[in-house]
C-alpha positions as CSV (number, residue, x, y, z in Angstrom):
1,M,-64.3,29.5,17.3
2,T,-62.7,28.9,20.6
3,P,-59.1,29.6,20.4
4,D,-56.2,26.9,20.4
5,L,-53.9,29.1,22.4
6,V,-54.2,32.2,24.6
7,I,-51.0,34.5,24.4
8,F,-50.6,36.8,27.4
9,D,-48.5,39.8,27.3
10,C,-46.8,40.2,30.7
11,D,-46.6,44.0,31.8
12,G,-49.8,45.4,32.3
13,V,-51.7,42.2,31.7
14,L,-50.5,39.7,34.2
15,V,-48.4,42.1,36.3
16,D,-49.4,45.7,37.2
17,S,-45.9,46.9,36.1
18,E,-46.4,49.7,33.3
19,A,-46.4,52.7,35.7
20,L,-43.3,51.3,37.7
21,S,-41.5,50.6,34.3
22,V,-42.2,54.1,33.0
23,S,-40.9,55.6,36.2
24,A,-37.7,53.7,35.7
25,L,-37.5,54.7,32.2
26,L,-38.0,58.3,32.9
27,S,-35.3,58.4,35.6
28,M,-32.9,56.7,33.1
29,I,-33.7,59.3,30.4
30,E,-32.9,61.9,33.2
31,L,-29.6,60.3,34.0
32,A,-28.7,60.4,30.2
33,G,-29.3,64.2,30.1
34,G,-32.6,64.1,28.5
35,A,-36.2,65.0,29.4
36,V,-39.4,63.2,28.2
37,S,-42.8,63.7,29.6
38,E,-44.8,60.8,31.3
39,D,-47.5,61.1,28.6
40,A,-44.8,61.1,25.7
41,A,-43.3,57.9,27.3
42,Y,-46.6,56.1,27.2
43,E,-47.1,57.2,23.7
44,H,-43.9,56.4,22.2
45,F,-42.4,53.4,24.4
46,L,-45.6,51.4,26.1
47,G,-45.2,47.7,25.0
48,K,-42.1,48.0,23.1
49,S,-38.7,46.2,23.6
50,M,-35.7,48.0,25.3
51,K,-33.9,47.7,21.9
52,S,-36.7,49.7,20.2
53,V,-36.9,52.1,23.1
54,R,-33.2,52.9,22.6
55,E,-33.4,53.1,18.9
56,I,-36.5,55.7,19.4
57,L,-34.6,57.7,21.9
58,G,-31.6,58.0,19.5
59,R,-33.7,58.7,16.3
60,D,-36.6,61.0,17.7
61,F,-35.2,62.4,20.9
62,G,-31.4,62.8,20.1
63,L,-30.4,60.9,23.1
64,E,-27.8,58.4,23.3
65,I,-28.4,55.5,25.8
66,S,-25.2,53.7,27.0
67,D,-25.0,50.2,28.4
68,E,-24.4,51.9,31.8
69,H,-27.5,53.7,31.7
70,L,-29.4,50.5,30.8
71,T,-27.8,48.7,33.8
72,A,-28.8,51.6,36.2
73,M,-32.3,51.4,34.9
74,R,-32.6,47.5,35.4
75,V,-31.2,47.7,38.9
76,D,-33.7,50.4,39.6
77,L,-36.6,48.3,38.0
78,M,-35.9,45.2,39.9
79,R,-35.9,47.0,43.2
80,K,-39.3,48.7,42.3
81,F,-40.6,45.3,41.1
82,R,-39.3,43.6,44.5
83,E,-40.9,46.2,46.6
84,E,-44.0,47.3,44.8
85,L,-45.1,44.9,42.1
86,Q,-48.5,43.1,42.4
87,P,-50.3,40.8,40.0
88,I,-53.3,42.1,38.0
89,P,-56.3,41.4,40.3
90,G,-58.1,38.1,39.2
91,I,-55.2,36.8,37.2
92,K,-54.3,33.9,39.5
93,E,-57.8,32.6,39.4
94,V,-58.1,32.9,35.7
95,L,-54.9,31.1,35.1
96,S,-55.7,28.4,37.5
97,G,-59.2,27.8,35.9
98,L,-58.2,28.2,32.2
99,S,-58.6,24.9,30.2
100,L,-57.1,26.1,27.1
101,P,-53.2,26.1,26.4
102,Y,-51.6,29.6,27.2
103,C,-48.3,31.3,27.3
104,V,-46.4,34.7,27.8
105,A,-45.2,36.7,24.9
106,S,-43.5,40.0,26.3
107,S,-41.4,42.7,25.1
108,G,-39.2,42.4,28.2
109,T,-36.0,40.3,28.6
110,L,-36.6,36.8,29.8
111,E,-34.8,37.6,33.0
112,R,-37.3,40.6,33.8
113,I,-40.3,38.3,32.7
114,R,-39.3,35.4,35.0
115,Y,-38.6,38.0,38.0
116,A,-41.9,39.8,37.6
117,L,-43.6,36.6,37.6
118,D,-41.7,35.2,40.6
119,V,-42.2,38.1,43.0
120,T,-45.9,38.2,42.1
121,G,-46.4,34.4,42.6
122,L,-47.3,33.7,39.0
123,L,-44.2,32.1,37.6
124,G,-45.2,28.5,38.6
125,L,-48.6,29.1,36.5
126,L,-46.8,30.1,33.4
127,E,-43.3,28.5,33.1
128,P,-41.8,27.1,30.9
129,H,-44.0,28.8,28.3
130,L,-42.2,32.2,28.3
131,F,-41.4,34.1,25.1
132,S,-39.4,37.3,25.0
133,A,-38.7,39.7,22.2
134,A,-35.1,38.9,22.7
135,M,-36.0,35.7,20.9
136,V,-36.9,37.3,17.5
137,K,-35.6,39.9,15.1
138,R,-38.1,42.7,15.5
139,G,-40.1,43.4,18.5
140,K,-43.7,44.7,18.7
141,P,-45.5,46.1,16.7
142,A,-43.9,43.7,14.3
143,P,-45.7,40.3,14.6
144,D,-42.5,38.2,15.0
145,L,-42.8,37.5,18.7
146,F,-46.4,36.2,18.6
147,I,-45.7,34.2,15.6
148,H,-42.8,32.8,17.2
149,A,-44.8,31.9,20.5
150,A,-47.5,30.3,18.3
151,A,-45.1,28.1,16.4
152,S,-43.4,27.1,19.7
153,M,-46.7,26.2,21.3
154,R,-47.8,24.4,18.0
155,A,-50.8,26.5,17.3
156,D,-52.1,28.1,14.1
157,P,-51.8,32.0,14.4
158,G,-55.2,32.2,13.1
159,N,-56.6,30.3,16.1
160,C,-54.7,32.3,18.7
161,L,-56.3,35.0,21.0
162,V,-53.7,37.6,22.3
163,I,-54.5,39.6,25.6
164,E,-52.7,42.9,25.2
165,D,-52.6,46.4,27.0
166,S,-50.7,48.7,24.3
167,P,-51.4,49.9,21.0
168,A,-48.1,48.3,19.8
169,G,-49.1,44.9,21.0
170,V,-52.5,45.1,19.5
171,A,-50.9,46.0,16.2
172,A,-48.4,43.2,16.5
173,A,-51.3,40.6,17.1
174,R,-53.5,41.9,14.1
175,A,-50.4,41.7,11.9
176,A,-49.9,38.0,13.1
177,G,-53.5,37.3,12.0
178,M,-54.5,36.8,15.5
179,R,-57.7,37.8,17.5
180,V,-56.7,40.2,20.3
181,F,-58.5,41.6,23.4
182,A,-57.3,44.8,24.8
183,F,-57.0,44.7,28.7
184,T,-57.4,48.2,30.6
185,G,-57.5,46.9,34.2
186,G,-53.7,48.1,34.9
187,S,-53.1,51.1,37.3
188,H,-51.8,53.0,34.0
189,A,-54.8,52.5,31.9
190,G,-56.6,55.5,33.1
191,N,-54.4,57.7,31.0
192,P,-56.8,59.3,28.5
193,A,-54.7,59.7,25.5
194,L,-53.6,55.9,26.1
195,Q,-57.3,55.1,26.2
196,V,-57.9,56.9,22.7
197,R,-54.7,55.2,21.0
198,L,-55.7,51.7,22.4
199,A,-59.3,52.1,20.9
200,S,-58.0,53.4,17.6
201,S,-55.7,50.2,17.5
202,E,-58.9,48.3,16.9
203,P,-58.8,45.3,19.0
204,D,-61.6,42.8,18.9
205,F,-62.7,43.7,22.4
206,I,-61.8,45.9,25.4
207,F,-62.1,44.9,28.9
208,A,-61.1,45.9,32.3
209,D,-61.9,43.1,34.8
210,M,-59.7,40.1,34.2
211,L,-62.3,37.9,35.8
212,Q,-64.4,38.5,32.7
213,L,-61.7,36.6,30.4
214,P,-63.2,33.0,30.6
215,D,-66.6,34.3,29.7
216,L,-65.2,36.4,26.9
217,I,-63.2,33.5,25.5
218,A,-66.4,31.2,25.8
219,G,-68.2,33.7,24.1
220,L,-66.0,33.5,20.9
221,G,-67.1,30.0,20.3
222,A,-70.7,30.8,21.3
223,R,-70.9,33.5,18.5
224,V,-69.4,31.2,16.0
225,K,-72.2,28.5,16.7
226,A,-74.8,30.9,16.7
227,S,-73.9,32.3,13.2
């Protein structure tokens, strides 16, 4: 049936930020004395909260990330956002015309979410329905954030549709009992290994043009009626 709520991830779905975020992350890792390839960064960290990233770097890469390292990365990332960040093409038109309730559920901090949406002119279309991984115990791929967003918006998880760009996000949506569309229109989505992992995460549908989303949502209801 047509969903009661559409939940948008932020990075790579609303704003074209994943490449900028990975660049800032790799610079921080280098500052901390480590070395991680870009492909490995997308494999291990895409769509995950900074808390999870920090834990993975310590556990799997033997790299200790201090608060000073995190502060330096945030300053670098905010500069990149201010100078380079763009909205995903078509997202303003989609949000402006969407008749269903919608919200944002992102692994970023609330400060980062608001800043990214503000500099791209999207904040007014989405505030106050912004939900951060900092609001829950476990970040993606755990379902906690999506369940929290649905509860806050008074929607049944089974009637929610999530728009995600990462395997971790798709896994979180599926674990929450929600349908999920994988979006591959961000500038980072051409990475072949990422494409394989995203397809392997088994979203309900994969699409690359955000302007297709209203028709795809309408198609959910049409398929139910036809059956």
